[in-house]
VONUPA-70883 format. One record per atom (N, C-alpha, C): residue number from 1; residue in three letters; atom name; x, y, z. Coordinates in nm, 3 decimals. Example, Ala and Ser with C-alpha at 12.3 -4.5 7.8 and 13.67 -1.06 7.14 Angstrom:
VONUPA-70883
   pos   code   site        px        py        pz
     1    ALA      N     1.319    -0.569     0.780
     1    ALA     CA     1.230    -0.450     0.780
     1    ALA      C     1.320    -0.330     0.780
     2    SER      N     1.285    -0.225     0.708
     2    SER     CA     1.367    -0.106     0.714
     2    SER      C     1.290     0.003     0.787
end
This chain:
VONUPA-70883
   pos   code   site        px        py        pz
     1    UNK      N    12.370     5.057    -3.089
     1    UNK     CA    12.238     5.016    -3.007
     1    UNK      C    12.222     5.096    -2.912
     2    UNK      N    12.312     5.191    -2.816
     2    UNK     CA    12.288     5.261    -2.725
     2    UNK      C    12.249     5.399    -2.791
     3    UNK      N    12.279     5.418    -2.912
     3    UNK     CA    12.263     5.545    -2.978
     3    UNK      C    12.128     5.552    -3.023
     4    UNK      N    12.074     5.437    -3.070
     4    UNK     CA    11.924     5.435    -3.089
     4    UNK      C    11.853     5.456    -2.993
     5    UNK      N    11.870     5.374    -2.850
     5    UNK     CA    11.801     5.406    -2.742
     5    UNK      C    11.802     5.554    -2.697
     6    UNK      N    11.920     5.622    -2.697
     6    UNK     CA    11.934     5.759    -2.663
     6    UNK      C    11.844     5.833    -2.766
     7    UNK      N    11.827     5.822    -2.902
     7    UNK     CA    11.782     5.886    -3.001
     7    UNK      C    11.615     5.876    -2.964
     8    UNK      N    11.572     5.746    -2.947
     8    UNK     CA    11.424     5.728    -2.892
     8    UNK      C    11.400     5.807    -2.781
     9    UNK      N    11.494     5.850    -2.696
     9    UNK     CA    11.476     5.854    -2.557
     9    UNK      C    11.458     6.047    -2.573
    10    UNK      N    11.514     6.096    -2.677
    10    UNK     CA    11.501     6.255    -2.695
    10    UNK      C    11.374     6.269    -2.792
    11    UNK      N    11.334     6.192    -2.844
    11    UNK     CA    11.203     6.216    -2.941
    11    UNK      C    11.118     6.354    -2.879
    12    UNK      N    11.065     6.429    -2.944
    12    UNK     CA    10.979     6.521    -2.906
    12    UNK      C    10.839     6.457    -2.839
    13    UNK      N    10.763     6.542    -2.777
    13    UNK     CA    10.655     6.472    -2.724
    13    UNK      C    10.539     6.465    -2.823
    14    UNK      N    10.513     6.561    -2.936
    14    UNK     CA    10.429     6.541    -3.034
    14    UNK      C    10.470     6.412    -3.116
    15    UNK      N    10.574     6.340    -3.144
    15    UNK     CA    10.578     6.227    -3.171
    15    UNK      C    10.502     6.093    -3.106
    16    UNK      N    10.524     6.140    -2.973
    16    UNK     CA    10.483     6.036    -2.861
    16    UNK      C    10.296     6.059    -2.889
    17    UNK      N    10.269     6.173    -2.910
    17    UNK     CA    10.124     6.182    -2.889
    17    UNK      C    10.040     6.120    -3.041
    18    UNK      N    10.124     6.168    -3.149
    18    UNK     CA    10.074     6.113    -3.286
    18    UNK      C    10.083     5.956    -3.283
    19    UNK      N    10.180     5.904    -3.213
    19    UNK     CA    10.199     5.756    -3.210
    19    UNK      C    10.085     5.713    -3.150
    20    UNK      N    10.021     5.767    -3.013
    20    UNK     CA     9.928     5.711    -2.950
    20    UNK      C     9.788     5.744    -3.022
    21    UNK      N     9.774     5.852    -3.094
    21    UNK     CA     9.656     5.868    -3.183
    21    UNK      C     9.638     5.790    -3.277
    22    UNK      N     9.769     5.732    -3.373
    22    UNK     CA     9.748     5.662    -3.458
    22    UNK      C     9.736     5.504    -3.414
    23    UNK      N     9.780     5.471    -3.295
    23    UNK     CA     9.734     5.360    -3.228
    23    UNK      C     9.586     5.339    -3.199
    24    UNK      N     9.516     5.444    -3.127
    24    UNK     CA     9.399     5.460    -3.090
    24    UNK      C     9.299     5.434    -3.227
    25    UNK      N     9.346     5.509    -3.356
    25    UNK     CA     9.273     5.514    -3.487
    25    UNK      C     9.288     5.368    -3.522
    26    UNK      N     9.385     5.302    -3.517
    26    UNK     CA     9.409     5.181    -3.576
    26    UNK      C     9.321     5.082    -3.523
    27    UNK      N     9.312     5.109    -3.376
    27    UNK     CA     9.223     5.008    -3.287
    27    UNK      C     9.053     5.018    -3.319
    28    UNK      N     9.034     5.166    -3.337
    28    UNK     CA     8.905     5.196    -3.390
    28    UNK      C     8.833     5.164    -3.530
    29    UNK      N     8.965     5.137    -3.598
    29    UNK     CA     8.918     5.094    -3.755
    29    UNK      C     8.904     4.928    -3.752
    30    UNK      N     8.976     4.893    -3.669
    30    UNK     CA     8.970     4.721    -3.640
    30    UNK      C     8.841     4.702    -3.577
    31    UNK      N     8.784     4.776    -3.492
    31    UNK     CA     8.633     4.769    -3.422
    31    UNK      C     8.541     4.784    -3.515
    32    UNK      N     8.541     4.868    -3.628
    32    UNK     CA     8.482     4.901    -3.716
    32    UNK      C     8.455     4.778    -3.819
    33    UNK      N     8.550     4.748    -3.871
    33    UNK     CA     8.553     4.614    -3.931
    33    UNK      C     8.526     4.490    -3.884
    34    UNK      N     8.566     4.479    -3.766
    34    UNK     CA     8.480     4.363    -3.701
    34    UNK      C     8.346     4.394    -3.673
    35    UNK      N     8.285     4.478    -3.643
    35    UNK     CA     8.148     4.483    -3.629
    35    UNK      C     8.077     4.468    -3.742
    36    UNK      N     8.135     4.522    -3.885
    36    UNK     CA     8.060     4.484    -3.990
    36    UNK      C     8.099     4.338    -4.038
    37    UNK      N     8.179     4.276    -3.996
    37    UNK     CA     8.205     4.143    -4.022
    37    UNK      C     8.097     4.063    -3.957
    38    UNK      N     8.091     4.113    -3.807
    38    UNK     CA     7.984     4.012    -3.748
    38    UNK      C     7.830     4.041    -3.789
    39    UNK      N     7.826     4.146    -3.826
    39    UNK     CA     7.680     4.192    -3.897
    39    UNK      C     7.672     4.099    -4.011
    40    UNK      N     7.746     4.107    -4.104
    40    UNK     CA     7.755     4.016    -4.232
    40    UNK      C     7.735     3.867    -4.211
    41    UNK      N     7.808     3.811    -4.113
    41    UNK     CA     7.783     3.680    -4.074
    41    UNK      C     7.639     3.667    -4.013
    42    UNK      N     7.590     3.754    -3.911
    42    UNK     CA     7.468     3.739    -3.869
    42    UNK      C     7.353     3.739    -3.968
    43    UNK      N     7.371     3.857    -4.065
    43    UNK     CA     7.262     3.850    -4.180
    43    UNK      C     7.274     3.720    -4.263
    44    UNK      N     7.395     3.669    -4.304
    44    UNK     CA     7.395     3.532    -4.372
    44    UNK      C     7.310     3.444    -4.275
    45    UNK      N     7.314     3.440    -4.145
    45    UNK     CA     7.264     3.319    -4.058
    45    UNK      C     7.112     3.342    -4.079
    46    UNK      N     7.045     3.457    -4.058
    46    UNK     CA     6.913     3.513    -4.084
    46    UNK      C     6.848     3.491    -4.190
    47    UNK      N     6.928     3.495    -4.275
    47    UNK     CA     6.866     3.455    -4.427
    47    UNK      C     6.844     3.334    -4.435
    48    UNK      N     6.957     3.226    -4.403
    48    UNK     CA     6.936     3.090    -4.410
    48    UNK      C     6.835     3.036    -4.307
    49    UNK      N     6.814     3.099    -4.161
    49    UNK     CA     6.734     3.062    -4.093
    49    UNK      C     6.592     3.101    -4.161
    50    UNK      N     6.547     3.215    -4.173
    50    UNK     CA     6.421     3.261    -4.243
    50    UNK      C     6.381     3.175    -4.387
    51    UNK      N     6.467     3.114    -4.437
    51    UNK     CA     6.433     3.047    -4.552
    51    UNK      C     6.386     2.917    -4.503
    52    UNK      N     6.450     2.875    -4.403
    52    UNK     CA     6.423     2.730    -4.326
    52    UNK      C     6.282     2.722    -4.274
    53    UNK      N     6.268     2.837    -4.211
    53    UNK     CA     6.125     2.869    -4.129
    53    UNK      C     6.002     2.899    -4.276
    54    UNK      N     6.024     2.943    -4.374
    54    UNK     CA     5.941     2.947    -4.497
    54    UNK      C     5.917     2.792    -4.523
    55    UNK      N     6.006     2.716    -4.535
    55    UNK     CA     5.986     2.585    -4.557
    55    UNK      C     5.941     2.534    -4.477
    56    UNK      N     5.943     2.506    -4.354
    56    UNK     CA     5.865     2.465    -4.233
    56    UNK      C     5.698     2.513    -4.269
    57    UNK      N     5.678     2.645    -4.271
    57    UNK     CA     5.534     2.692    -4.315
    57    UNK      C     5.495     2.640    -4.392
    58    UNK      N     5.545     2.595    -4.512
    58    UNK     CA     5.488     2.564    -4.654
    58    UNK      C     5.462     2.397    -4.619
    59    UNK      N     5.560     2.315    -4.524
    59    UNK     CA     5.543     2.176    -4.505
    59    UNK      C     5.435     2.186    -4.403
    60    UNK      N     5.394     2.269    -4.322
    60    UNK     CA     5.293     2.234    -4.225
    60    UNK      C     5.166     2.282    -4.307
    61    UNK      N     5.169     2.361    -4.400
    61    UNK     CA     5.039     2.367    -4.485
    61    UNK      C     4.976     2.248    -4.562
    62    UNK      N     5.103     2.199    -4.627
    62    UNK     CA     5.100     2.067    -4.704
    62    UNK      C     5.061     1.981    -4.610
    63    UNK      N     5.093     1.958    -4.493
    63    UNK     CA     5.056     1.834    -4.391
    63    UNK      C     4.899     1.869    -4.337
    64    UNK      N     4.857     1.980    -4.321
    64    UNK     CA     4.735     2.017    -4.301
    64    UNK      C     4.631     1.970    -4.424
    65    UNK      N     4.665     2.004    -4.536
    65    UNK     CA     4.582     1.949    -4.649
    65    UNK      C     4.584     1.811    -4.641
    66    UNK      N     4.697     1.757    -4.638
    66    UNK     CA     4.678     1.581    -4.638
    66    UNK      C     4.588     1.550    -4.530
    67    UNK      N     4.597     1.597    -4.411
    67    UNK     CA     4.518     1.537    -4.331
    67    UNK      C     4.365     1.578    -4.366
    68    UNK      N     4.330     1.685    -4.420
    68    UNK     CA     4.182     1.730    -4.450
    68    UNK      C     4.163     1.640    -4.562
    69    UNK      N     4.235     1.592    -4.656
    69    UNK     CA     4.205     1.497    -4.731
    69    UNK      C     4.166     1.367    -4.689
    70    UNK      N     4.236     1.323    -4.591
    70    UNK     CA     4.195     1.189    -4.554
    70    UNK      C     4.070     1.186    -4.465
    71    UNK      N     4.058     1.326    -4.401
    71    UNK     CA     3.925     1.309    -4.339
    71    UNK      C     3.829     1.411    -4.399
    72    UNK      N     3.817     1.376    -4.551
    72    UNK     CA     3.732     1.466    -4.619
    72    UNK      C     3.609     1.468    -4.570
    73    UNK      N     3.521     1.372    -4.546
    73    UNK     CA     3.392     1.353    -4.499
    73    UNK      C     3.359     1.405    -4.389
    74    UNK      N     3.454     1.405    -4.281
    74    UNK     CA     3.438     1.468    -4.141
    74    UNK      C     3.456     1.611    -4.138
    75    UNK      N     3.543     1.678    -4.239
    75    UNK     CA     3.603     1.821    -4.247
    75    UNK      C     3.501     1.884    -4.309
    76    UNK      N     3.422     1.842    -4.411
    76    UNK     CA     3.361     1.928    -4.495
    76    UNK      C     3.251     2.002    -4.422
    77    UNK      N     3.213     1.967    -4.276
    77    UNK     CA     3.131     2.074    -4.211
    77    UNK      C     3.195     2.192    -4.153
    78    UNK      N     3.305     2.193    -4.156
    78    UNK     CA     3.385     2.297    -4.073
    78    UNK      C     3.416     2.425    -4.161
    79    UNK      N     3.388     2.526    -4.124
    79    UNK     CA     3.397     2.649    -4.217
    79    UNK      C     3.533     2.694    -4.239
    80    UNK      N     3.624     2.706    -4.124
    80    UNK     CA     3.739     2.739    -4.132
    80    UNK      C     3.828     2.643    -4.193
    81    UNK      N     3.810     2.513    -4.153
    81    UNK     CA     3.903     2.441    -4.251
    81    UNK      C     3.871     2.428    -4.419
    82    UNK      N     3.743     2.439    -4.427
    82    UNK     CA     3.686     2.471    -4.599
    82    UNK      C     3.761     2.591    -4.648
    83    UNK      N     3.763     2.714    -4.572
    83    UNK     CA     3.842     2.828    -4.631
    83    UNK      C     3.993     2.804    -4.614
    84    UNK      N     4.042     2.717    -4.533
    84    UNK     CA     4.195     2.675    -4.563
    84    UNK      C     4.236     2.614    -4.675
    85    UNK      N     4.126     2.519    -4.691
    85    UNK     CA     4.159     2.424    -4.834
    85    UNK      C     4.132     2.519    -4.956
    86    UNK      N     4.043     2.604    -4.940
    86    UNK     CA     3.988     2.675    -5.079
    86    UNK      C     4.115     2.789    -5.098
    87    UNK      N     4.179     2.838    -4.979
    87    UNK     CA     4.248     2.947    -5.020
    87    UNK      C     4.386     2.921    -5.054
    88    UNK      N     4.452     2.801    -5.013
    88    UNK     CA     4.596     2.746    -4.976
    88    UNK      C     4.618     2.678    -5.129
    89    UNK      N     4.706     2.723    -5.190
    89    UNK     CA     4.734     2.678    -5.339
    89    UNK      C     4.895     2.626    -5.287
    90    UNK      N     4.894     2.486    -5.251
    90    UNK     CA     5.003     2.415    -5.241
    90    UNK      C     5.101     2.402    -5.346
    91    UNK      N     5.077     2.409    -5.468
    91    UNK     CA     5.170     2.373    -5.593
    91    UNK      C     5.240     2.518    -5.595
    92    UNK      N     5.205     2.631    -5.541
    92    UNK     CA     5.309     2.721    -5.562
    92    UNK      C     5.345     2.780    -5.425
    93    UNK      N     5.493     2.758    -5.428
    93    UNK     CA     5.567     2.791    -5.316
    93    UNK      C     5.591     2.942    -5.288
    94    UNK      N     5.529     2.992    -5.190
    94    UNK     CA     5.562     3.152    -5.148
    94    UNK      C     5.668     3.159    -5.065
    95    UNK      N     5.729     3.278    -5.078
    95    UNK     CA     5.839     3.321    -4.965
    95    UNK      C     5.788     3.427    -4.906
    96    UNK      N     5.742     3.400    -4.766
    96    UNK     CA     5.687     3.531    -4.650
    96    UNK      C     5.762     3.611    -4.627
    97    UNK      N     5.741     3.716    -4.599
    97    UNK     CA     5.829     3.829    -4.503
    97    UNK      C     5.834     3.774    -4.379
    98    UNK      N     5.945     3.809    -4.301
    98    UNK     CA     5.946     3.757    -4.169
    98    UNK      C     5.838     3.831    -4.087
    99    UNK      N     5.791     3.934    -4.105
    99    UNK     CA     5.690     3.999    -4.020
    99    UNK      C     5.526     3.898    -4.019
   100    UNK      N     5.542     3.820    -4.145
   100    UNK     CA     5.416     3.719    -4.188
   100    UNK      C     5.433     3.587    -4.109
   101    UNK      N     5.532     3.559    -4.047
   101    UNK     CA     5.572     3.441    -4.006
   101    UNK      C     5.483     3.395    -3.896
   102    UNK      N     5.462     3.487    -3.786
   102    UNK     CA     5.359     3.438    -3.672
   102    UNK      C     5.231     3.441    -3.716
   103    UNK      N     5.182     3.524    -3.795
   103    UNK     CA     5.014     3.527    -3.799
   103    UNK      C     5.009     3.395    -3.890
   104    UNK      N     5.088     3.363    -3.989
   104    UNK     CA     5.061     3.234    -4.095
   104    UNK      C     5.078     3.113    -3.981
   105    UNK      N     5.163     3.119    -3.886
   105    UNK     CA     5.167     3.005    -3.809
   105    UNK      C     5.065     2.985    -3.714
   106    UNK      N     5.034     3.121    -3.653
   106    UNK     CA     4.892     3.113    -3.572
   106    UNK      C     4.767     3.073    -3.634
   107    UNK      N     4.755     3.101    -3.763
   107    UNK     CA     4.639     3.045    -3.865
   107    UNK      C     4.655     2.891    -3.864
   108    UNK      N     4.774     2.843    -3.911
   108    UNK     CA     4.781     2.674    -3.925
   108    UNK      C     4.772     2.628    -3.790
   109    UNK      N     4.802     2.678    -3.671
   109    UNK     CA     4.781     2.603    -3.564
   109    UNK      C     4.619     2.619    -3.510
   110    UNK      N     4.569     2.713    -3.577
   110    UNK     CA     4.429     2.717    -3.538
   110    UNK      C     4.360     2.616    -3.606
   111    UNK      N     4.405     2.599    -3.736
   111    UNK     CA     4.339     2.505    -3.836
   111    UNK      C     4.342     2.356    -3.781
   112    UNK      N     4.474     2.330    -3.696
   112    UNK     CA     4.525     2.208    -3.681
   112    UNK      C     4.429     2.177    -3.549
   113    UNK      N     4.428     2.258    -3.423
   113    UNK     CA     4.318     2.258    -3.345
   113    UNK      C     4.193     2.218    -3.397
   114    UNK      N     4.126     2.267    -3.503
   114    UNK     CA     3.985     2.208    -3.539
   114    UNK      C     4.018     2.081    -3.610
   115    UNK      N     4.104     2.041    -3.657
   115    UNK     CA     4.152     1.901    -3.692
   115    UNK      C     4.139     1.801    -3.637
   116    UNK      N     4.202     1.853    -3.518
   116    UNK     CA     4.240     1.768    -3.385
   116    UNK      C     4.115     1.740    -3.306
   117    UNK      N     3.998     1.850    -3.292
   117    UNK     CA     3.880     1.802    -3.227
   117    UNK      C     3.794     1.763    -3.320
   118    UNK      N     3.814     1.751    -3.462
   118    UNK     CA     3.715     1.649    -3.531
   118    UNK      C     3.793     1.508    -3.504
   119    UNK      N     3.920     1.496    -3.513
   119    UNK     CA     3.965     1.364    -3.475
   119    UNK      C     3.945     1.303    -3.353
   120    UNK      N     3.934     1.375    -3.241
   120    UNK     CA     3.935     1.336    -3.116
   120    UNK      C     3.765     1.291    -3.100
   121    UNK      N     3.673     1.384    -3.150
   121    UNK     CA     3.540     1.347    -3.149
   121    UNK      C     3.458     1.242    -3.252
   122    UNK      N     3.553     1.190    -3.306
   122    UNK     CA     3.504     1.092    -3.436
   122    UNK      C     3.598     0.959    -3.413
   123    UNK      N     3.510     0.862    -3.381
   123    UNK     CA     3.593     0.718    -3.373
   123    UNK      C     3.623     0.663    -3.517
   124    UNK      N     3.540     0.684    -3.625
   124    UNK     CA     3.536     0.615    -3.752
   124    UNK      C     3.583     0.688    -3.852
   125    UNK      N     3.708     0.698    -3.829
   125    UNK     CA     3.795     0.804    -3.913
   125    UNK      C     3.855     0.700    -4.012
   126    UNK      N     3.841     0.740    -4.154
   126    UNK     CA     3.898     0.632    -4.276
   126    UNK      C     4.058     0.661    -4.260
   127    UNK      N     4.143     0.565    -4.290
   127    UNK     CA     4.274     0.574    -4.293
   127    UNK      C     4.335     0.650    -4.152
   128    UNK      N     4.288     0.569    -4.058
   128    UNK     CA     4.335     0.633    -3.927
   128    UNK      C     4.474     0.632    -3.879
   129    UNK      N     4.547     0.531    -3.970
   129    UNK     CA     4.703     0.541    -3.923
   129    UNK      C     4.771     0.639    -3.990
   130    UNK      N     4.751     0.671    -4.137
   130    UNK     CA     4.766     0.800    -4.174
   130    UNK      C     4.771     0.924    -4.128
   131    UNK      N     4.652     0.940    -4.074
   131    UNK     CA     4.593     1.044    -4.006
   131    UNK      C     4.674     1.084    -3.874
   132    UNK      N     4.727     0.960    -3.818
   132    UNK     CA     4.786     0.970    -3.692
   132    UNK      C     4.932     1.003    -3.732
   133    UNK      N     4.997     0.946    -3.812
   133    UNK     CA     5.124     0.984    -3.874
   133    UNK      C     5.127     1.104    -3.906
   134    UNK      N     5.033     1.176    -3.999
   134    UNK     CA     5.048     1.322    -4.022
   134    UNK      C     5.029     1.407    -3.918
   135    UNK      N     4.952     1.372    -3.809
   135    UNK     CA     4.953     1.451    -3.687
   135    UNK      C     5.073     1.472    -3.635
   136    UNK      N     5.141     1.354    -3.627
   136    UNK     CA     5.277     1.329    -3.555
   136    UNK      C     5.371     1.414    -3.633
   137    UNK      N     5.376     1.416    -3.766
   137    UNK     CA     5.457     1.469    -3.842
   137    UNK      C     5.413     1.627    -3.816
   138    UNK      N     5.301     1.673    -3.820
   138    UNK     CA     5.279     1.804    -3.816
   138    UNK      C     5.337     1.855    -3.638
   139    UNK      N     5.325     1.782    -3.559
   139    UNK     CA     5.370     1.801    -3.415
   139    UNK      C     5.548     1.819    -3.435
   140    UNK      N     5.577     1.734    -3.493
   140    UNK     CA     5.739     1.761    -3.529
   140    UNK      C     5.777     1.896    -3.581
   141    UNK      N     5.686     1.922    -3.715
   141    UNK     CA     5.692     2.042    -3.778
   141    UNK      C     5.689     2.171    -3.680
   142    UNK      N     5.615     2.166    -3.595
   142    UNK     CA     5.556     2.265    -3.506
   142    UNK      C     5.696     2.287    -3.414
   143    UNK      N     5.737     2.168    -3.355
   143    UNK     CA     5.865     2.186    -3.267
   143    UNK      C     6.006     2.219    -3.346
   144    UNK      N     6.017     2.194    -3.471
   144    UNK     CA     6.116     2.239    -3.553
   144    UNK      C     6.100     2.396    -3.574
   145    UNK      N     5.984     2.450    -3.605
   145    UNK     CA     5.938     2.567    -3.632
   145    UNK      C     5.976     2.658    -3.489
   146    UNK      N     5.943     2.599    -3.382
   146    UNK     CA     5.990     2.669    -3.242
   146    UNK      C     6.127     2.701    -3.240
   147    UNK      N     6.211     2.554    -3.268
   147    UNK     CA     6.345     2.572    -3.276
   147    UNK      C     6.436     2.665    -3.352
   148    UNK      N     6.351     2.678    -3.488
   148    UNK     CA     6.411     2.761    -3.594
   148    UNK      C     6.399     2.913    -3.541
   149    UNK      N     6.286     2.937    -3.484
   149    UNK     CA     6.259     3.092    -3.441
   149    UNK      C     6.327     3.138    -3.342
   150    UNK      N     6.386     3.021    -3.244
   150    UNK     CA     6.475     3.063    -3.136
   150    UNK      C     6.616     3.126    -3.202
   151    UNK      N     6.640     3.035    -3.311
   151    UNK     CA     6.753     3.038    -3.352
   151    UNK      C     6.750     3.190    -3.445
   152    UNK      N     6.660     3.228    -3.499
   152    UNK     CA     6.632     3.330    -3.550
   152    UNK      C     6.646     3.454    -3.492
   153    UNK      N     6.556     3.458    -3.380
   153    UNK     CA     6.572     3.562    -3.264
   153    UNK      C     6.702     3.572    -3.220
   154    UNK      N     6.776     3.466    -3.182
   154    UNK     CA     6.906     3.466    -3.135
   154    UNK      C     7.014     3.548    -3.246
   155    UNK      N     6.991     3.509    -3.349
   155    UNK     CA     7.068     3.559    -3.459
   155    UNK      C     7.027     3.732    -3.465
   156    UNK      N     6.927     3.760    -3.448
   156    UNK     CA     6.874     3.890    -3.453
   156    UNK      C     6.944     3.966    -3.327
   157    UNK      N     6.934     3.909    -3.226
   157    UNK     CA     7.006     3.964    -3.101
   157    UNK      C     7.149     4.022    -3.125
   158    UNK      N     7.207     3.922    -3.205
   158    UNK     CA     7.347     3.947    -3.214
   158    UNK      C     7.348     4.046    -3.320
   159    UNK      N     7.281     4.038    -3.449
   159    UNK     CA     7.274     4.141    -3.547
   159    UNK      C     7.272     4.286    -3.498
   160    UNK      N     7.177     4.290    -3.382
   160    UNK     CA     7.114     4.422    -3.359
   160    UNK      C     7.220     4.507    -3.263
   161    UNK      N     7.315     4.370    -3.151
   161    UNK     CA     7.415     4.433    -3.101
   161    UNK      C     7.519     4.466    -3.162
   162    UNK      N     7.568     4.420    -3.276
   162    UNK     CA     7.685     4.478    -3.344
   162    UNK      C     7.633     4.602    -3.446
   163    UNK      N     7.507     4.611    -3.451
   163    UNK     CA     7.455     4.747    -3.514
   163    UNK      C     7.441     4.851    -3.424
   164    UNK      N     7.416     4.827    -3.300
   164    UNK     CA     7.378     4.941    -3.221
   164    UNK      C     7.511     4.929    -3.130
   165    UNK      N     7.618     4.907    -3.179
   165    UNK     CA     7.748     4.913    -3.089
   165    UNK      C     7.767     5.073    -3.044
   166    UNK      N     7.795     5.115    -2.946
   166    UNK     CA     7.813     5.268    -2.925
   166    UNK      C     7.865     5.360    -3.015
   167    UNK      N     8.029     5.276    -3.011
   167    UNK     CA     8.109     5.327    -3.075
   167    UNK      C     8.124     5.351    -3.233
   168    UNK      N     8.047     5.253    -3.306
   168    UNK     CA     8.034     5.261    -3.445
   168    UNK      C     7.905     5.269    -3.487
   169    UNK      N     7.783     5.300    -3.401
   169    UNK     CA     7.653     5.315    -3.435
   169    UNK      C     7.645     5.429    -3.548
   170    UNK      N     7.719     5.553    -3.539
   170    UNK     CA     7.711     5.625    -3.636
   170    UNK      C     7.731     5.594    -3.764
   171    UNK      N     7.853     5.526    -3.800
   171    UNK     CA     7.873     5.478    -3.922
   171    UNK      C     7.778     5.391    -3.978
   172    UNK      N     7.702     5.316    -3.911
   172    UNK     CA     7.590     5.226    -3.980
   172    UNK      C     7.474     5.293    -3.986
   173    UNK      N     7.445     5.412    -3.919
   173    UNK     CA     7.340     5.510    -3.951
   173    UNK      C     7.336     5.582    -4.084
   174    UNK      N     7.492     5.605    -4.114
   174    UNK     CA     7.519     5.682    -4.218
   174    UNK      C     7.499     5.583    -4.337
   175    UNK      N     7.536     5.461    -4.307
   175    UNK     CA     7.525     5.354    -4.415
   175    UNK      C     7.380     5.291    -4.426
   176    UNK      N     7.269     5.332    -4.372
   176    UNK     CA     7.143     5.305    -4.332
   176    UNK      C     7.139     5.151    -4.340
   177    UNK      N     7.190     5.106    -4.236
   177    UNK     CA     7.188     4.965    -4.175
   177    UNK      C     7.080     4.979    -4.068
   178    UNK      N     6.963     4.899    -4.075
   178    UNK     CA     6.853     4.898    -4.016
   178    UNK      C     6.856     4.774    -3.916
   179    UNK      N     6.785     4.801    -3.809
   179    UNK     CA     6.777     4.690    -3.719
   179    UNK      C     6.662     4.606    -3.773
   180    UNK      N     6.691     4.446    -3.713
   180    UNK     CA     6.603     4.354    -3.745
   180    UNK      C     6.506     4.327    -3.632
   181    UNK      N     6.360     4.259    -3.687
   181    UNK     CA     6.286     4.259    -3.583
   181    UNK      C     6.286     4.096    -3.560
   182    UNK      N     6.247     4.079    -3.438
   182    UNK     CA     6.203     3.934    -3.377
   182    UNK      C     6.089     3.882    -3.429
   183    UNK      N     6.077     3.771    -3.420
   183    UNK     CA     5.972     3.688    -3.444
   183    UNK      C     5.911     3.666    -3.294
   184    UNK      N     5.777     3.709    -3.287
   184    UNK     CA     5.722     3.682    -3.144
   184    UNK      C     5.679     3.583    -3.134
end
């Protein structure tokens, strides 16, 4: 035992240096692997949440179309709602790109404001209970959309953090890993 300790004490300096360099290299490789694992996890979460937001946008459009059908006689005079009903094909589910989420949401909210104005200004609405239930479900969908976009933006921040980590950024640039954009 004493012999082994004596032999370790008399090792050359370059053995110590090579051990330190190997240790630092091993730590760096672990950091790179760790950052790629976290990027992979965040990219899976981003895909799941963007699919959820797509579905919410589809449900919001469906809800608006059903409200407009229940208020058919009152909505016929409004050009914005007529254009929406004419251009929206609810039978075909479309997957939107992330950068289109906000404009689509704004368009749907604008149409909802028009429908709400018509609802408030008219007291003789047929199927008033159904319209109220649809308006409440649209409000719930808007809250769910806001929650999902918050999740999405949180995951984007996490993904971009691990992508832009100073010590490993050059590897990700070589592999052409791009930053993700936030939903505004």
